[in-house]
Phi, psi and omega in degrees: 000131181264120181248127181241117169274126188239125169253102189286169174302143181207160172276153187229168172290139180300326185267008181213134176057038181264105173070312194240004185220043175294142181243157185291148178265109188299323185298314181297320182297320180286317180298316180296319179298320180291322177296316179295320179298330180276359175107001178270110189266338183266070182242134183220148173243123176246104179258103188292334189294300180292336178279350182057046177265115176273183187294321179294317179294322178300319178300317179295321181292323178297319179295321180292316186280330179046060179291152174277331181228132171244121181245128178230126178243144182212125173265334184268126180299325187294341178261005185297320182295323179287328174297316178293325176299323178295320177296319179298318179297315180297316181293324180292322183272330183228081188303334182270358184294147177259127182254133180234125177254145179213183181093169186298320183298308183286333175301314185277343177243035183301317182299314179296322180292333181263010179057039181243155177299146180293150181273343179227141181299319184293340181261010183293117183277157173297160183303328184291349178269346185290132182262145181295146182301142174085357181285315179250122181276318181220148170243124173270119188263134176069211181301129196256344192301301183295322180296315183292322176301315179294319182293315179294322176298320176297315180293319180295330180274003179072027182297156183239350184232094184277003184301333183279353181273111181289143171091016180235168170225146178207171183255137176220118179056039177079005179242143177282132175252121176253120182279182183300157180293136177271124176297150177288156175282114185282323182255096182290339176293343179285345179284143175293157176297149181305148186276065181298335181293346178280353180244153169278092188295340178293343180274356183252146175059046185269356181296141181278347185242312186278124179053035181267162000274128177070079182285143174202156176274159176198160175210155175243344186227169177226139176080193183207155178273000183239168185221058180304141189289341181267352191257129177261347189297320183293335186291330183296328181248024180281160170284135184246141174214166182244128177294120184295337182273315185260341184079000180285148179276134179248141182245139176233133181298143182211133178238129178228156181217153167282167177288154175303322181296316180293323179295315180292330174302318178290321176302317181295320177301313181295318184285315187276317183277323187247000177067025181263107183238009173246093191265136176246102178284120185261017177301143176302320181214095187296319196256032185295318188254110183298319180295322177296316181302316181296315181293320179299314179301317181294314181295320180292319177297319180295334181286340181057038185278339178056060176250158169242151188210155181250147176208146170274123184231156171269142183296318183295323178288326178296317177300314179303313183288333174294315183294332179268352182091356182290323181301318179299323178292322177297320178294318176300328182276004173117000178300118186238346189208122180239132173242126182238138176280091176288321176067293184212158174275338181272122179297330179296324178289322177299319178294321179296330177278002182062029176274084190284153178059037185224148175205164177298327178295325176298316179297318178302315181297317182297313182286332173296319177299313180298316182294317186278321188256335183223064185294345179284343183280130178290126186257116181232145176218154176245147181228147178252125177240166182083026177292166188307323181258022183296140170231170176300321181295319180289329175295319179295333176294327177293323176299314180296324177297317178298319177296320179298322180288343178058060185276153168285327176204127173256138174251113178262120185235133176293144178303124186234106181281092182275153180306136179101353179253156173302327178297327178295311180298319180296320180294320179290316181294322182274354179068028183265349181288117183253356177288154178231015172197154188284339180288358172275349181275061188254008181064017174231335181258119177298135179245351175226145175277170168260179179291341186240353184222142172281167175303319180297319180293321176298316181296316181296320179289326177299314178297321180299313183289329176295317179294325181289333179276316184276092183243170179296317176300320177300315182293315182296323178299318179292320180293336180265005183297141174290348179278121179299320180297316180297315180302319180296319180296319179290323175297320177298316179300316179296317181297312182291324178297319178296319180294320178296323179296320178295318179297320180294318178297320180295322180292332177284316182286324182231083184307136178096350182258345184268183183283158168281141182247129006272348180277147181252131177265112180304151183299332183264008188307317185265357185283000000 
């Protein structure tokens, strides 16, 4: 049986993964490795982005490869339409192909993907989300490795009754069937290392400035111990159970990790075999376990690999690790870039987001530690704007908070209720969702208004505060930094900004030739 993991052509953010810095997709690498470990040898990953494969070329490749199974997974709502477009293309060219959808987006919209009525009123999607019958054959829900191995084995054996396969959804007689909950994999060290050999790794992380030298993704943990209401990432790796009275699925946050030794084994593989020494840890919460952090720093230092790395961290854990001395060891081991979810300056808003044990003062303390004790580390934070009671004045307060933190880069993002979050249910129930397609869910385009501001007003103020932060003194300070990593990041920002300005000017002078804003359509997208 020929299994093809497909990353279709897509539009991207201008400031990330534009032309020269595509990064590896961890889920496909792990799923493919597990299938091969289970004895399925005809496994392939087709990542259209670094190969610059457009939709016409993709059609030709599908006919040439003739896969029996096409699997597309998506965590980002904004790419859902392109994932479905890939399924339509596969079904049109290969009518017998079996299509499997996975990832957080399709997990939470399984009923809509299977053209079945919703199982809960609060999850009822608008009509524009409903998928035509027969497009998606199976949805793999949550953590996928064990489920996909069982499902492919079932398909290869010509099975007719998939009800016994835990962790999937499929359609029967126009109704969605959700099978039993699949237990999580408790020992992540038992998983094979990702199948990097299935990709041309030289095509990834080629930027000379961003995440260099040789950028690539990696992770050591899955899930999170917290359940913030705006975040869907923790839900994909959550513990699942079924309410015996309502039949509804319940999620509980769960965090698991590989051992530091197994993680460094993968770092060594990436660095020595593939020359990837600019690592982007995509863990939901990298620094949750202080003992793990300490051991990882020691094992990585002992390896003498000389890598630099990025991680998403919580402020409270960073403060904890500073006080114990662990943070200093992580910096010695190559920690070069930290991104923290500051979210809001108002503690009441943090509480409303269910961001427990967190406060603006905690965030202040974390960034003060980085500035005073580890000035070489690039300091990044994200903020959420467009909350229900947002005003122009409260948005400007987030700008002042970012200035107070003295960040190298702040990311201001409009509140985006993605499927699977409490914010999603609230938006549907309250009728506030004004988007009419998923490619608007890009964390740059407001999709819901506040009580005091329209989507347009939120967007205009968002642009205003971004311009007020990104100034010439800010840029010159970064370019003059004694930290080589920081200088490279600021040079990258300057380079991409100049390119975006040229593209924008071209789109004004020659309509139809420039990028879509904020998403960019690669020149080869339709070829």
